N, C-alpha and C positions, 0 to 999 in steps of 0.2 A: 520509595514512588510505589503506590498500588496500579493495579493493572486494570482497565476498564475493558470489561467484556460487553459486547452488542448480541442483540439476538439475532437468529438468521435475518428475519425481516427487516431489521434494524440496517444489517451490513449491506443488504440488497439494496435497500433503499440510498444508503451512503455510496456505493457504487454508482449506482443511477445517477446521484450528483454530481460525482467524478467524471463520467464518462459526458455527461452534460456540459459541465465545464469546460473539459477538452474540446469537446465538440464544436463548442462556440468559438474557439480559439483555433480552430482549423486542423487540430492534432486529433490522434490515437493513444490508446494506453497498449504497450506492449505486454506478450504473455506473462513476462518475468514481474513487471510491475501489480498486473492484476493476481498472480502469485502471493507476490511483496504484501499486497491490501488485504488478500484473505489471510494469511497468516497472522496479520494485525488482527483483522477483525473478528478471530476465532480463537485469540489467545496464544494462538504458538508462539509468538514473538511479538516482541514491544514494538513501538516505533522507533525508539533510541536503539534496539539490536539492529533493525534494518539497515538504518542509518550507517549505522559502525560498519556491518557487512558490506553496504555498498562503497563505502569510503575506503575499505581494504582494497576491495575488489578494481577499484578504480587506480588506486595507488600503485597498483602493481602494473596497470598498462602503461602507468605514465614515465 
């Protein structure tokens, strides 16, 4: 699997789109979610890595 990197401008645009979509639904984005989106956007983590981390985190709470 190849990792797709985005430019800072594209990442900012993507975040605006996510915020807008959540706002339309009357929702907000948590600091943890923002952090995960930043990690994915700047190549520190893949989408799948974040999903796996979240699954592990919430499996412990259950």
